[in-house]
N, C-alpha and C positions, 0 to 999 in steps of 0.2 A: 647922831645923823650927821650934824655939821660936821664934826671931825672926820668922818669917813667920806663925806663928799669934797674936804679940802685933800684927803689923801689922793681921792680919784684925780680931782684936778692935778695936782702935782704929777702923779703919773702920768697924765696926758702932756702937761708940760715938758718933761724930760723926754717921752716919746716924739713929741713934735720936734725937739732939738735933735735927736737922735736921727730922725728921717731926714731933717734939713743937711746935718753934716754928711749922710749918707748918699744923698743926692749930689752933694759936692765932690764927694769921692768918684762916684760913678762918672760924673761929666769928666772928671781929670782922667779917669780910667779911658773914658771914650776918645777924647782927644789925643791921649797918648797911642791907645790902637790906632787911631787915623794916621797918625806919624810914621808907626811900623808899618802899617800897609804902605805907605808912599815909598819908604825908604825901599821895602823889598821890592816894591814894584821897579825903581829905580836900577836896584841891583840886578834883577831879572832882566830889565832891556840891556844894561851893560854885557850882562853876561851872555845874552842872546847875540848882540852886536860882535861882541869878541870871537863867538863861536863861529860867525860867520865869516869874519875876517880869515879865521884860520883855515889852511889849504885842505882840513878834514884827513890828513895824513896821519895826525900826530894822535894816538888815544892815550888819553891821560892816566889810564888803569895800567896800561902797558910800560909806562915810564917808570924807569927807576929815581929814586931821589937822588941829590947830588951827592950825598955822601958815600953812596956805595962804588 
């Protein structure tokens, strides 16, 4: 019985360590996602600002690349 209890305690200790490491990874991913959202927002606002400055006469899909 004592050996079985020790085995269960070891498993619990390993699981606690795993959960702690996983929590760190999730927090890091959360921070990275926040940074990506900020970057996308910045790029979106720059694109909107740039498209407002354009006269609207140029359609990017209709333009040929410079090598044609």
